[in-house]
Biopython code that builds the backbone (N, CA, C, O; Angstrom):
import numpy as np
from Bio.PDB.StructureBuilder import StructureBuilder

atoms = [
    (1, "MET", "N", (-39.124, -4.623, 15.906)),
    (1, "MET", "CA", (-40.237, -2.800, 14.835)),
    (1, "MET", "C", (-38.779, -2.172, 15.597)),
    (1, "MET", "O", (-37.871, -1.787, 14.860)),
    (2, "ALA", "N", (-38.583, -2.080, 17.500)),
    (2, "ALA", "CA", (-38.647, -1.367, 18.211)),
    (2, "ALA", "C", (-37.099, -1.004, 18.252)),
    (2, "ALA", "O", (-36.709, 0.025, 18.803)),
    (3, "ASP", "N", (-36.178, -1.972, 17.593)),
    (3, "ASP", "CA", (-35.217, -3.025, 17.604)),
    (3, "ASP", "C", (-34.433, -2.324, 16.620)),
    (3, "ASP", "O", (-33.204, -2.333, 16.552)),
    (4, "LYS", "N", (-35.508, -1.510, 15.606)),
    (4, "LYS", "CA", (-34.664, -0.540, 14.810)),
    (4, "LYS", "C", (-35.402, 0.985, 14.749)),
    (4, "LYS", "O", (-35.719, 1.773, 13.858)),
    (5, "ILE", "N", (-35.445, 0.956, 15.525)),
    (5, "ILE", "CA", (-35.729, 2.580, 15.338)),
    (5, "ILE", "C", (-35.292, 3.125, 16.696)),
    (5, "ILE", "O", (-35.752, 2.760, 17.778)),
    (6, "ASN", "N", (-34.344, 4.046, 16.502)),
    (6, "ASN", "CA", (-33.591, 5.491, 16.900)),
    (6, "ASN", "C", (-34.332, 6.662, 17.252)),
    (6, "ASN", "O", (-34.220, 7.507, 16.364)),
    (7, "VAL", "N", (-35.239, 7.142, 18.466)),
    (7, "VAL", "CA", (-35.022, 8.562, 18.396)),
    (7, "VAL", "C", (-34.122, 9.255, 19.413)),
    (7, "VAL", "O", (-33.829, 8.811, 20.523)),
    (8, "TYR", "N", (-33.732, 10.398, 18.878)),
    (8, "TYR", "CA", (-32.807, 11.631, 19.425)),
    (8, "TYR", "C", (-33.360, 12.383, 19.273)),
    (8, "TYR", "O", (-34.303, 12.496, 18.489)),
    (9, "ALA", "N", (-32.532, 13.784, 20.632)),
    (9, "ALA", "CA", (-32.837, 14.738, 20.924)),
    (9, "ALA", "C", (-31.897, 15.796, 19.916)),
    (9, "ALA", "O", (-30.820, 15.377, 19.493)),
    (10, "LEU", "N", (-32.363, 17.171, 19.563)),
    (10, "LEU", "CA", (-31.008, 17.766, 19.374)),
    (10, "LEU", "C", (-30.772, 19.411, 20.440)),
    (10, "LEU", "O", (-31.635, 20.130, 20.946)),
    (11, "ALA", "N", (-29.528, 19.511, 20.453)),
    (11, "ALA", "CA", (-29.400, 20.772, 21.821)),
    (11, "ALA", "C", (-28.304, 21.929, 21.396)),
    (11, "ALA", "O", (-27.530, 22.255, 22.296)),
    (12, "GLY", "N", (-28.194, 22.410, 20.460)),
    (12, "GLY", "CA", (-26.944, 23.267, 20.477)),
    (12, "GLY", "C", (-27.160, 25.075, 20.560)),
    (12, "GLY", "O", (-28.071, 25.508, 21.266)),
    (13, "TYR", "N", (-26.431, 25.853, 19.939)),
    (13, "TYR", "CA", (-26.027, 26.919, 19.851)),
    (13, "TYR", "C", (-25.455, 27.555, 18.639)),
    (13, "TYR", "O", (-24.274, 27.721, 18.333)),
    (14, "GLY", "N", (-26.535, 27.874, 18.020)),
    (14, "GLY", "CA", (-25.992, 28.457, 16.483)),
    (14, "GLY", "C", (-26.558, 30.139, 15.909)),
    (14, "GLY", "O", (-27.302, 30.971, 16.429)),
    (15, "ARG", "N", (-25.830, 30.111, 14.675)),
    (15, "ARG", "CA", (-26.492, 30.967, 13.818)),
    (15, "ARG", "C", (-27.061, 30.855, 12.994)),
    (15, "ARG", "O", (-27.072, 29.755, 12.441)),
    (16, "THR", "N", (-27.658, 31.689, 12.597)),
    (16, "THR", "CA", (-28.862, 31.796, 11.477)),
    (16, "THR", "C", (-29.486, 33.178, 10.614)),
    (16, "THR", "O", (-30.114, 34.200, 10.890)),
    (17, "THR", "N", (-28.917, 32.547, 9.447)),
    (17, "THR", "CA", (-28.781, 34.319, 8.000)),
    (17, "THR", "C", (-30.133, 34.365, 7.695)),
    (17, "THR", "O", (-30.693, 34.283, 8.788)),
    (18, "ILE", "N", (-30.877, 34.440, 6.923)),
    (18, "ILE", "CA", (-32.362, 34.348, 6.611)),
    (18, "ILE", "C", (-32.161, 36.180, 5.376)),
    (18, "ILE", "O", (-32.457, 37.290, 5.818)),
    (19, "ASP", "N", (-31.902, 36.063, 4.680)),
    (19, "ASP", "CA", (-32.182, 37.042, 3.279)),
    (19, "ASP", "C", (-33.729, 36.802, 2.661)),
    (19, "ASP", "O", (-34.407, 35.966, 2.064)),
    (20, "TYR", "N", (-33.799, 38.407, 3.355)),
    (20, "TYR", "CA", (-35.360, 38.776, 2.836)),
    (20, "TYR", "C", (-35.403, 39.239, 0.733)),
    (20, "TYR", "O", (-34.467, 38.745, 0.104)),
    (21, "THR", "N", (-35.933, 39.680, 0.307)),
    (21, "THR", "CA", (-36.531, 39.574, -0.947)),
    (21, "THR", "C", (-37.573, 39.804, -1.526)),
    (21, "THR", "O", (-38.055, 38.803, -2.057)),
    (22, "ASN", "N", (-38.385, 41.137, -1.703)),
    (22, "ASN", "CA", (-39.873, 40.627, -2.039)),
    (22, "ASN", "C", (-40.436, 42.180, -3.184)),
    (22, "ASN", "O", (-41.410, 42.932, -3.183)),
    (23, "GLY", "N", (-38.512, 41.961, -4.479)),
    (23, "GLY", "CA", (-38.475, 42.615, -5.123)),
    (23, "GLY", "C", (-38.864, 44.244, -5.349)),
    (23, "GLY", "O", (-38.766, 44.907, -6.382)),
    (24, "VAL", "N", (-39.432, 44.728, -3.759)),
    (24, "VAL", "CA", (-39.058, 46.261, -3.877)),
    (24, "VAL", "C", (-37.683, 46.147, -3.151)),
    (24, "VAL", "O", (-36.531, 46.291, -3.561)),
    (25, "ARG", "N", (-38.346, 45.753, -1.594)),
    (25, "ARG", "CA", (-36.849, 45.620, -0.984)),
    (25, "ARG", "C", (-35.999, 44.628, -0.378)),
    (25, "ARG", "O", (-36.437, 43.478, -0.354)),
    (26, "SER", "N", (-34.954, 44.840, 0.078)),
    (26, "SER", "CA", (-34.201, 43.194, 0.321)),
    (26, "SER", "C", (-33.825, 43.507, 2.214)),
    (26, "SER", "O", (-33.705, 44.589, 2.789)),
    (27, "SER", "N", (-33.753, 42.496, 2.615)),
    (27, "SER", "CA", (-33.207, 42.532, 3.801)),
    (27, "SER", "C", (-32.581, 41.462, 4.574)),
    (27, "SER", "O", (-33.505, 40.649, 4.606)),
    (28, "THR", "N", (-31.468, 40.850, 5.317)),
    (28, "THR", "CA", (-30.873, 40.270, 6.005)),
    (28, "THR", "C", (-31.344, 40.087, 7.739)),
    (28, "THR", "O", (-31.556, 40.958, 8.583)),
    (29, "LEU", "N", (-31.387, 38.847, 7.819)),
    (29, "LEU", "CA", (-31.647, 39.293, 9.872)),
    (29, "LEU", "C", (-30.704, 38.133, 9.768)),
    (29, "LEU", "O", (-30.502, 37.130, 9.084)),
    (30, "LYS", "N", (-30.144, 38.904, 10.987)),
    (30, "LYS", "CA", (-28.850, 37.617, 11.880)),
    (30, "LYS", "C", (-29.470, 37.459, 12.845)),
    (30, "LYS", "O", (-30.262, 38.370, 13.090)),
    (31, "LYS", "N", (-29.414, 35.960, 14.103)),
    (31, "LYS", "CA", (-29.246, 35.645, 15.011)),
    (31, "LYS", "C", (-28.414, 34.627, 15.640)),
    (31, "LYS", "O", (-28.230, 33.479, 15.236)),
    (32, "ASN", "N", (-27.899, 35.229, 16.755)),
    (32, "ASN", "CA", (-27.426, 33.664, 17.019)),
    (32, "ASN", "C", (-28.435, 33.190, 18.416)),
    (32, "ASN", "O", (-29.493, 33.815, 18.491)),
    (33, "GLY", "N", (-28.248, 32.430, 19.210)),
    (33, "GLY", "CA", (-28.889, 31.789, 20.018)),
    (33, "GLY", "C", (-29.226, 29.694, 19.494)),
    (33, "GLY", "O", (-29.127, 28.906, 18.553)),
    (34, "PHE", "N", (-29.715, 29.807, 21.188)),
    (34, "PHE", "CA", (-30.421, 28.578, 21.388)),
    (34, "PHE", "C", (-31.246, 28.210, 20.410)),
    (34, "PHE", "O", (-32.230, 28.818, 19.989)),
    (35, "SER", "N", (-30.563, 26.632, 19.877)),
    (35, "SER", "CA", (-31.827, 25.644, 19.021)),
    (35, "SER", "C", (-32.248, 24.299, 18.713)),
    (35, "SER", "O", (-31.328, 23.554, 18.375)),
    (36, "TYR", "N", (-33.431, 23.788, 18.745)),
    (36, "TYR", "CA", (-33.122, 22.300, 19.006)),
    (36, "TYR", "C", (-34.418, 21.470, 18.716)),
    (36, "TYR", "O", (-35.389, 22.036, 18.216)),
    (37, "GLY", "N", (-34.437, 20.588, 18.918)),
    (37, "GLY", "CA", (-35.430, 19.846, 17.782)),
    (37, "GLY", "C", (-35.271, 18.358, 18.665)),
    (37, "GLY", "O", (-34.963, 18.044, 19.815)),
    (38, "VAL", "N", (-35.738, 17.546, 17.211)),
    (38, "VAL", "CA", (-36.701, 15.697, 17.044)),
    (38, "VAL", "C", (-35.738, 15.163, 16.064)),
    (38, "VAL", "O", (-35.285, 15.628, 15.018)),
    (39, "GLY", "N", (-35.587, 14.255, 16.583)),
    (39, "GLY", "CA", (-34.903, 12.948, 15.047)),
    (39, "GLY", "C", (-35.450, 11.884, 15.295)),
    (39, "GLY", "O", (-36.280, 11.681, 16.181)),
    (40, "MET", "N", (-34.962, 11.022, 14.419)),
    (40, "MET", "CA", (-35.431, 9.668, 14.710)),
    (40, "MET", "C", (-35.108, 8.641, 13.660)),
    (40, "MET", "O", (-35.777, 8.427, 12.649)),
    (41, "GLU", "N", (-33.963, 8.010, 14.035)),
    (41, "GLU", "CA", (-33.414, 7.579, 12.597)),
    (41, "GLU", "C", (-33.786, 6.117, 12.546)),
    (41, "GLU", "O", (-34.075, 5.714, 13.673)),
    (42, "TYR", "N", (-33.912, 4.813, 11.232)),
    (42, "TYR", "CA", (-34.217, 3.439, 11.434)),
    (42, "TYR", "C", (-33.707, 3.048, 10.578)),
    (42, "TYR", "O", (-33.479, 3.613, 9.508)),
    (43, "ASP", "N", (-33.399, 1.838, 10.969)),
    (43, "ASP", "CA", (-32.113, 0.787, 10.315)),
    (43, "ASP", "C", (-33.015, -0.180, 9.799)),
    (43, "ASP", "O", (-34.019, -0.698, 10.289)),
    (44, "LEU", "N", (-32.301, -0.345, 8.434)),
    (44, "LEU", "CA", (-32.959, -0.955, 7.048)),
    (44, "LEU", "C", (-32.204, -2.109, 6.746)),
    (44, "LEU", "O", (-32.666, -2.942, 5.966)),
    (45, "SER", "N", (-30.883, -2.285, 7.375)),
    (45, "SER", "CA", (-30.207, -3.679, 7.528)),
    (45, "SER", "C", (-31.353, -4.962, 7.959)),
    (45, "SER", "O", (-32.384, -4.762, 8.602)),
    (46, "SER", "N", (-31.015, -5.942, 7.575)),
    (46, "SER", "CA", (-31.612, -7.128, 7.959)),
    (46, "SER", "C", (-30.747, -8.245, 8.586)),
    (46, "SER", "O", (-31.280, -9.286, 8.971)),
    (47, "ASP", "N", (-29.376, -8.034, 8.695)),
    (47, "ASP", "CA", (-29.016, -8.974, 9.081)),
    (47, "ASP", "C", (-28.140, -8.505, 10.337)),
    (47, "ASP", "O", (-27.065, -7.919, 10.213)),
    (48, "GLU", "N", (-28.756, -8.849, 11.609)),
    (48, "GLU", "CA", (-28.456, -8.937, 12.834)),
    (48, "GLU", "C", (-27.439, -9.001, 12.804)),
    (48, "GLU", "O", (-27.265, -8.035, 13.548)),
    (49, "SER", "N", (-26.330, -9.359, 12.550)),
    (49, "SER", "CA", (-24.892, -10.383, 12.662)),
    (49, "SER", "C", (-23.951, -9.386, 13.091)),
    (49, "SER", "O", (-23.039, -9.310, 13.914)),
    (50, "LEU", "N", (-24.918, -8.095, 11.587)),
    (50, "LEU", "CA", (-23.756, -7.058, 11.294)),
    (50, "LEU", "C", (-23.891, -6.175, 11.897)),
    (50, "LEU", "O", (-22.799, -5.629, 11.740)),
    (51, "GLY", "N", (-24.901, -5.043, 13.048)),
    (51, "GLY", "CA", (-24.824, -4.620, 13.233)),
    (51, "GLY", "C", (-23.700, -4.780, 14.892)),
    (51, "GLY", "O", (-23.457, -3.733, 15.491)),
    (52, "GLU", "N", (-23.141, -6.103, 15.440)),
    (52, "GLU", "CA", (-22.551, -6.420, 16.853)),
    (52, "GLU", "C", (-21.173, -5.893, 16.738)),
    (52, "GLU", "O", (-20.380, -6.458, 15.985)),
    (53, "TYR", "N", (-20.873, -4.992, 17.336)),
    (53, "TYR", "CA", (-19.153, -4.328, 17.410)),
    (53, "TYR", "C", (-18.840, -5.010, 19.247)),
    (53, "TYR", "O", (-19.559, -5.510, 20.112)),
    (54, "ALA", "N", (-17.064, -4.584, 19.102)),
    (54, "ALA", "CA", (-16.741, -4.918, 19.863)),
    (54, "ALA", "C", (-16.578, -3.658, 21.610)),
    (54, "ALA", "O", (-15.707, -3.473, 22.461)),
    (55, "ARG", "N", (-18.331, -2.973, 21.269)),
    (55, "ARG", "CA", (-18.395, -1.900, 22.197)),
    (55, "ARG", "C", (-19.125, -2.591, 22.817)),
    (55, "ARG", "O", (-19.726, -3.568, 22.369)),
    (56, "ALA", "N", (-19.186, -1.974, 24.457)),
    (56, "ALA", "CA", (-20.913, -1.808, 25.237)),
    (56, "ALA", "C", (-21.545, -0.933, 24.588)),
    (56, "ALA", "O", (-21.172, 0.223, 24.390)),
    (57, "PHE", "N", (-22.928, -1.634, 24.077)),
    (57, "PHE", "CA", (-24.245, -1.408, 23.925)),
    (57, "PHE", "C", (-24.617, -1.206, 24.840)),
    (57, "PHE", "O", (-24.831, -2.160, 25.588)),
    (58, "ASP", "N", (-24.948, 0.375, 25.366)),
    (58, "ASP", "CA", (-26.752, 0.719, 25.892)),
    (58, "ASP", "C", (-27.806, 1.063, 25.393)),
    (58, "ASP", "O", (-28.661, 1.638, 26.067)),
    (59, "GLY", "N", (-27.948, 0.821, 24.279)),
    (59, "GLY", "CA", (-29.214, 1.305, 23.736)),
    (59, "GLY", "C", (-29.481, 0.336, 22.225)),
    (59, "GLY", "O", (-28.736, -0.574, 21.861)),
    (60, "GLN", "N", (-30.749, 0.808, 21.481)),
    (60, "GLN", "CA", (-31.315, 0.887, 21.034)),
    (60, "GLN", "C", (-31.790, 1.369, 19.170)),
    (60, "GLN", "O", (-32.482, 2.277, 18.711)),
    (61, "GLY", "N", (-30.833, -0.019, 18.390)),
    (61, "GLY", "CA", (-31.559, 1.217, 17.119)),
    (61, "GLY", "C", (-30.614, 1.695, 16.361)),
    (61, "GLY", "O", (-30.554, 1.760, 15.133)),
    (62, "ASP", "N", (-29.555, 2.170, 17.521)),
    (62, "ASP", "CA", (-27.972, 3.278, 16.922)),
    (62, "ASP", "C", (-26.977, 2.979, 16.647)),
    (62, "ASP", "O", (-26.012, 3.726, 16.812)),
    (63, "GLN", "N", (-26.883, 1.730, 16.115)),
    (63, "GLN", "CA", (-25.538, 0.869, 16.004)),
    (63, "GLN", "C", (-25.473, 0.242, 14.201)),
    (63, "GLN", "O", (-24.842, -0.329, 13.312)),
    (64, "GLU", "N", (-26.163, 0.627, 14.449)),
    (64, "GLU", "CA", (-26.992, -0.337, 12.675)),
    (64, "GLU", "C", (-25.804, -0.418, 11.859)),
    (64, "GLU", "O", (-25.033, 0.541, 11.843)),
    (65, "LYS", "N", (-25.572, -1.449, 11.183)),
    (65, "LYS", "CA", (-24.357, -1.624, 9.944)),
    (65, "LYS", "C", (-24.662, -1.570, 8.729)),
    (65, "LYS", "O", (-24.865, -2.735, 8.388)),
    (66, "GLY", "N", (-24.831, -0.817, 7.777)),
    (66, "GLY", "CA", (-25.395, -1.076, 6.887)),
    (66, "GLY", "C", (-26.312, 0.167, 6.297)),
    (66, "GLY", "O", (-25.818, 1.281, 6.471)),
    (67, "TRP", "N", (-27.488, 0.116, 5.675)),
    (67, "TRP", "CA", (-28.245, 0.908, 5.658)),
    (67, "TRP", "C", (-29.403, 1.345, 6.324)),
    (67, "TRP", "O", (-30.329, 0.669, 6.773)),
    (68, "GLY", "N", (-29.148, 3.176, 6.334)),
    (68, "GLY", "CA", (-30.959, 3.637, 7.228)),
    (68, "GLY", "C", (-31.272, 4.971, 6.821)),
    (68, "GLY", "O", (-30.460, 5.585, 6.129)),
    (69, "LEU", "N", (-32.410, 5.521, 7.185)),
    (69, "LEU", "CA", (-33.040, 6.780, 6.375)),
    (69, "LEU", "C", (-32.913, 6.809, 8.258)),
    (69, "LEU", "O", (-32.769, 5.958, 9.136)),
    (70, "TRP", "N", (-33.055, 8.240, 8.204)),
    (70, "TRP", "CA", (-33.416, 9.542, 9.192)),
    (70, "TRP", "C", (-34.169, 10.826, 8.922)),
    (70, "TRP", "O", (-34.070, 11.003, 7.708)),
    (71, "ILE", "N", (-34.789, 11.690, 9.393)),
    (71, "ILE", "CA", (-35.063, 12.725, 9.554)),
    (71, "ILE", "C", (-35.269, 12.895, 11.013)),
    (71, "ILE", "O", (-35.308, 12.071, 11.926)),
    (72, "ASP", "N", (-35.477, 15.121, 10.967)),
    (72, "ASP", "CA", (-35.395, 15.432, 12.568)),
    (72, "ASP", "C", (-35.746, 16.955, 11.766)),
    (72, "ASP", "O", (-35.476, 17.608, 10.758)),
    (73, "PHE", "N", (-36.590, 16.976, 13.082)),
    (73, "PHE", "CA", (-36.804, 18.784, 12.879)),
    (73, "PHE", "C", (-36.020, 19.650, 13.957)),
    (73, "PHE", "O", (-35.197, 19.365, 14.827)),
    (74, "GLN", "N", (-36.561, 20.705, 13.574)),
    (74, "GLN", "CA", (-34.694, 21.546, 13.967)),
    (74, "GLN", "C", (-35.549, 22.951, 13.920)),
    (74, "GLN", "O", (-35.805, 23.388, 12.798)),
    (75, "HIS", "N", (-36.068, 23.781, 15.220)),
    (75, "HIS", "CA", (-36.133, 25.047, 15.509)),
    (75, "HIS", "C", (-35.383, 25.910, 15.957)),
    (75, "HIS", "O", (-35.029, 25.979, 17.134)),
    (76, "LEU", "N", (-34.941, 26.944, 14.733)),
    (76, "LEU", "CA", (-33.612, 27.088, 14.363)),
    (76, "LEU", "C", (-33.476, 28.906, 15.062)),
    (76, "LEU", "O", (-32.441, 29.444, 15.455)),
    (77, "LEU", "N", (-34.542, 29.364, 15.032)),
    (77, "LEU", "CA", (-34.893, 30.662, 15.364)),
    (77, "LEU", "C", (-36.544, 30.827, 15.619)),
    (77, "LEU", "O", (-37.513, 30.090, 15.437)),
    (78, "THR", "N", (-36.267, 32.750, 16.353)),
    (78, "THR", "CA", (-37.539, 32.635, 16.839)),
    (78, "THR", "C", (-36.657, 34.139, 17.321)),
    (78, "THR", "O", (-35.710, 34.348, 18.079)),
    (79, "ASN", "N", (-37.379, 34.868, 16.591)),
    (79, "ASN", "CA", (-37.015, 36.838, 16.591)),
    (79, "ASN", "C", (-38.548, 37.567, 16.525)),
    (79, "ASN", "O", (-39.516, 37.724, 15.780)),
    (80, "GLU", "N", (-38.036, 37.884, 17.849)),
    (80, "GLU", "CA", (-39.769, 38.782, 17.880)),
    (80, "GLU", "C", (-39.718, 40.169, 17.576)),
    (80, "GLU", "O", (-40.558, 40.966, 17.994)),
    (81, "GLY", "N", (-38.407, 40.586, 16.600)),
    (81, "GLY", "CA", (-38.371, 41.799, 16.649)),
    (81, "GLY", "C", (-39.899, 42.942, 15.272)),
    (81, "GLY", "O", (-41.096, 42.896, 15.551)),
    (82, "MET", "N", (-39.562, 43.469, 14.454)),
    (82, "MET", "CA", (-40.580, 44.321, 14.030)),
    (82, "MET", "C", (-41.060, 42.506, 12.404)),
    (82, "MET", "O", (-42.099, 42.226, 11.806)),
    (83, "THR", "N", (-39.823, 41.940, 12.395)),
    (83, "THR", "CA", (-40.524, 40.426, 11.065)),
    (83, "THR", "C", (-41.024, 39.771, 11.859)),
    (83, "THR", "O", (-42.045, 39.317, 11.344)),
    (84, "HIS", "N", (-40.851, 39.188, 13.541)),
    (84, "HIS", "CA", (-41.123, 38.276, 14.327)),
    (84, "HIS", "C", (-41.322, 37.122, 12.984)),
    (84, "HIS", "O", (-42.181, 36.991, 12.113)),
    (85, "THR", "N", (-40.525, 36.661, 13.202)),
    (85, "THR", "CA", (-39.880, 35.288, 12.320)),
    (85, "THR", "C", (-39.618, 34.089, 13.308)),
    (85, "THR", "O", (-39.203, 34.458, 14.407)),
    (86, "ASP", "N", (-39.735, 33.060, 13.185)),
    (86, "ASP", "CA", (-39.810, 32.062, 12.998)),
    (86, "ASP", "C", (-38.766, 30.737, 11.947)),
    (86, "ASP", "O", (-38.865, 30.873, 10.728)),
    (87, "SER", "N", (-38.185, 29.993, 12.275)),
    (87, "SER", "CA", (-36.945, 29.375, 10.895)),
    (87, "SER", "C", (-37.003, 27.800, 11.776)),
    (87, "SER", "O", (-36.278, 27.353, 12.665)),
    (88, "ASN", "N", (-38.516, 27.092, 10.892)),
    (88, "ASN", "CA", (-37.743, 25.136, 11.360)),
    (88, "ASN", "C", (-37.063, 25.296, 10.170)),
    (88, "ASN", "O", (-36.549, 26.177, 9.480)),
    (89, "ILE", "N", (-37.368, 23.440, 10.206)),
    (89, "ILE", "CA", (-36.619, 23.179, 9.216)),
    (89, "ILE", "C", (-36.528, 21.203, 9.888)),
    (89, "ILE", "O", (-36.456, 20.575, 10.944)),
    (90, "VAL", "N", (-36.570, 21.069, 8.999)),
    (90, "VAL", "CA", (-37.298, 18.963, 8.653)),
    (90, "VAL", "C", (-36.125, 18.840, 7.233)),
    (90, "VAL", "O", (-36.056, 19.438, 6.159)),
    (91, "THR", "N", (-35.297, 17.744, 7.887)),
    (91, "THR", "CA", (-34.373, 17.709, 6.675)),
    (91, "THR", "C", (-34.741, 16.094, 7.365)),
    (91, "THR", "O", (-35.093, 15.778, 8.501)),
    (92, "ALA", "N", (-34.394, 14.985, 5.695)),
    (92, "ALA", "CA", (-34.416, 13.811, 6.005)),
    (92, "ALA", "C", (-33.222, 13.100, 4.889)),
    (92, "ALA", "O", (-33.217, 13.689, 3.808)),
    (93, "GLY", "N", (-32.689, 12.479, 4.942)),
    (93, "GLY", "CA", (-31.657, 11.146, 4.291)),
    (93, "GLY", "C", (-31.127, 9.913, 4.481)),
    (93, "GLY", "O", (-31.945, 9.315, 5.180)),
    (94, "ILE", "N", (-30.506, 9.433, 4.322)),
    (94, "ILE", "CA", (-30.336, 8.401, 3.755)),
    (94, "ILE", "C", (-28.253, 7.659, 4.141)),
    (94, "ILE", "O", (-27.228, 8.078, 3.602)),
    (95, "THR", "N", (-28.345, 6.810, 4.942)),
    (95, "THR", "CA", (-26.553, 6.679, 5.813)),
    (95, "THR", "C", (-26.770, 5.179, 5.392)),
    (95, "THR", "O", (-27.672, 4.342, 5.350)),
    (96, "TYR", "N", (-25.460, 5.312, 5.112)),
    (96, "TYR", "CA", (-24.736, 4.463, 5.504)),
    (96, "TYR", "C", (-23.562, 3.866, 6.547)),
    (96, "TYR", "O", (-22.486, 4.445, 6.391)),
    (97, "ASP", "N", (-23.557, 3.162, 7.244)),
    (97, "ASP", "CA", (-22.417, 3.137, 9.008)),
    (97, "ASP", "C", (-21.787, 1.866, 8.063)),
    (97, "ASP", "O", (-22.419, 1.039, 7.406)),
    (98, "PHE", "N", (-20.252, 2.015, 8.238)),
    (98, "PHE", "CA", (-19.275, 1.168, 8.052)),
    (98, "PHE", "C", (-18.989, 0.355, 8.961)),
    (98, "PHE", "O", (-18.072, -0.450, 8.803)),
]
sb = StructureBuilder()
sb.init_structure("model")
sb.init_model(0)
sb.init_chain("A")
sb.init_seg("    ")
for serial, (resi, resn, name, xyz) in enumerate(atoms, 1):
    if name == "N":
        sb.init_residue(resn, " ", resi, " ")
    sb.init_atom(name, np.array(xyz, "f"), 0.0, 1.0, " ", f" {name:<3s}", serial, name[0])
structure = sb.get_structure()
């Protein structure tokens, strides 16, 4: 099971834009800054020979060949101003590696 799972960290610098509308007032919050997160990939392929490559391999679960699933959490924005906004996102998807 552990050979099929890859856990990874996310770190970077980005820009987040949030538009607020409450029926009476509209506003836009734009912020640049550090963002971070964590994620996981799961290899769905059952044929181990498909995942073999002619290059050095130093980890597990991150060189699948075929179908896989991924999910990650990212913290995009913290605004300490009047609106005190925290912006987080969870994303998931399906991959196919050739």
